[in-house]
Each structure stands twice: as structure tokens, then as C-alpha cells.
C-alpha positions, 0 to 999 in steps of 0.5 A: 772200643772197651778200653774207651769206655773203661777210661771214661768210666774211670774219669767219671768216678774220679770226678764223683769222688773229687765231688764228695771229697770237696762236700766233705772238706767243706763240711769239715770247714763247717764243723770247725766254724761251729766249733769256734762258735761253741768255744766263743759261747764258752769264753763269753759265759765264763764256762771254760772251767766248769769241768775242772778235768781234762781229758776226763769230764768229772772223772767220766770218760768224756764220751760216756759223760751222763746227758743228765749231768749237762746243766748250766756251764757244764753244758757249754764246756762239754759239748765244745769238747764233744764238738772238737773230738768230732772236728778232729775225727773229721779232719783225720778222715779228710786227710785219709781220703786225701792221700787215697784219691789225690795225686797232688803232693802239696794237698796231701802235705797240707792234709797232714799239717791239718792233722797236726794242727788239730792235734795241737789244738786239742792239746792246748785246749787241755792245758788252758784247763789244767794249767789255768792261764788266760795266755793259752786261751788266747793262743787257743783261740788264735790257733782255732782260726788259723786252722779254719783258715787252713781247712777252707784252704784245702776245701778250695783246692778240692774244687774242680774250679781250682784244677780248671783255673790255669785253662780258663786264663786264656786271652788274659792281657798283661794290663788285666794280670797287673791288675790282678796282682794289685788285687792279690796284694790287697787281698793278702794285706786285708786277710792278714789284718783280719787275723790280727784282729781276730787275735786282738779280740781274742786278747780282750775276751780272754781277760774275762772282764767288762769292756774297757770302753762301754760307748760307741762310736766315742771312747769314754765320751771322746774320739781318743780317750784320756788314759791319765791317772786323774781321768782312769780315777774318775772312770773307774769311780764311775764303773765301780758305782755300776758294779763294773770291773776296774780298768787300766790304760792298757786295757782301753788302748787295746780297745782302741787298737781293735776298733782302729784295725777294724777300720782298716779291715772296712778300708781293705775289703771296700777297696778290694771290692772296687778293684775287682768291679774294675775288672768285670771285663774279664771272664775270670772276674765273676768268682772274685766278684761274688766274693767280693760282695760277700766279704763287703756283706759280712763286713756290714754285718760285722760292724753292727755286731761289733757296736752291738757288742759294746752297747750290750757289754759283750752280751754272750749271744751277740759277743759269740755271733761277733766271733763267728762272723769274724771267722767267716770274714777270715774264711773268705779271705783265705779263699779269695787269697788262694784263688788270687794265688792260683791266678798269679801262679799260672801267671808265672808258669807258662808251661801250665798254661795253653798256647793260646795264653802266651801270644795275647800276653807277648803281643801286649808286652811288644805293644807297650814297648813300641 
């Protein structure tokens, strides 16, 4: 009796620890999103070089820089550094916590990768200041989004839902599994497109120039912009009259590519939503259904913010909100991708499933052969 009570207490302690680990992982993800917003504000306000030295701040230890000097652009750059340091500390704590309480080697390895990534991100951010290269800034922005995806993936893996998912797959038929496979491929393709879109956006933002195209949904008054020498001369003459920076054909087509990928993402998100709705008869659909609805909602918000960013010629607050919602969409995509992958992993490994799982699947296959 005492042994049974002791075992039950141990299980309860593990569940309690796992719950708080999961909460801490999501808190780290939220802090990373806040860091991305802070970085977006730094870029939008051209405050990246407001503090010319690194890792010090005007010769001060970063953490001892007087608050009275946090003014203007310095405020945005310095707070960005402080938030980045906090995210680094949170990531290290998360990794230590995972190594202490988790027995899954894959999750432990993921935690180490996260620590390496946050260290690399800090170094790249410092090099952006000391080397004064926009290309480093673009890589810094892309790495930040990849790091967010990594932390979100870690948080998803620490949920109780993740552990219980293979057991909850009992009773699915082969037909449903085929549909889930298509849903997974669609989720992967859409998430990759979102990351590509974020990279394109980072490339445009780190040029530190006015937008190459100031109208939407048209582009310089046409659906397909004219980038001939004569057309560019006319456009740049107009821009010069309105105190806007000069543009070239490459900058115009970069923005067109950004719009085109946005269209592909919209198609992918909507198609994913429709495919998941067709799985509503499955008891596994609710989690994917809820995420697909959120994906569509944030897609609509992102499209509105994208248009607003153009109409406002990259107003700092609107452009930063556009970056933030893009990061949220990437996080949703990573979560969906991870869950679909977990389902596929369970499909391919019968030893992870209860015996009741094999019978419906084999019966369905036999029916198809007949």
C-alpha cells in the first residue's frame, strides 16, 4: 500500500513539473515574440545604430546603463538588447530544466540546439552593430524567426497532448490516415512559404528605404509594373518631388515577389482549413480544426496589416505589427506541422500504438484490396 501511494505521488510530481515546464516553455516563446517585435521597432525607426558599441552601451555595462539616458532611438535599441539578454537567460534555464526532468533525448537535443541558436543570434546581432552590414541584419531577422519556431516546437513537445497523441489515434481508418498525410504536406508547404515570406520582408525592411511600390492592390498604377528605363525615370521623378528615395527594378520586383508569396500563403492556409474541416468526423480533428481557424483569422489580420503598411509607407507601428503577426502565423504553422508529424510518426510505428489500432487499419486495407 505504501509503495502504491509513493508511486502515485511520484507520478503526480512529474505531472506537476511537466505542467510548469510547459508553461515556462510557452513563456519563453512569448518573450521571443516580444523580442521580434522590439527588433521590428528598431528597424522601423532606423534605431539599429543609435548605440554604436557592443556589447557595451556607450561604454557602460549594458545592464548598468543609466535609465535617464534611455531617450529617443537609444531607448528602442537598448531595450532590444535587454530583452534579447532575457530571452537568452530564459532559453538556458529552459534547457537545464528539460535536461533535469525529461528523459526524451530528442527533446534534450532540441534544448541544446536552442541554446546554441540564441548564442549565435546574440553574436550576429553584435556583428550587425560593429560591421555595419545590412546583410547581417537580414540574417539576424531570419534567424530570430527560426529560433521562435524552435522554441514553439519545444513548447508543443512538452504538452501532455503530445505524449498522449499516439494513444488517442485508436480507431482511425486508412482513409482518414491518407487525408491526414495530405494535410501534413499542405501544412509543411505553407509553413515553409511563411518563412520565405518573412525572409523577403526582412530583405525589404533592412534596405532602410521607402517602399518601392506605394499603391495596393495595383503596383505603380498597373497590375504588372513596368520596370523599363523610361518608366523608372518617370517613377523616380515623381518620388523625388515627394521627397522619397529612388528605386530600381530589383526593389520593385522584390516587393512584387512578396505580394505573390502572400497570395500563395493565403491559398495554402485556406486549403488547409478546408481539408481539416473534411476530417471533422474524426475525434482527432478538434485540435487541428482550432489551429486552422486561428490560422485563417491571423491570415486576414496579416493581409490587412500588409496593405496598411503599403498605404502608410511603412509607418513604424503598423510595419512592426505586420512583422509580429507574421511571426505568430509562423508559430501556428510550426505547431500544426509538429502535430501532423507526430500523427504520421504514430502511423508509421505500430509499436507506439495500442493493439486496437492495427485492426481497423488492416480491415480497411483488406476491404480496399477486395
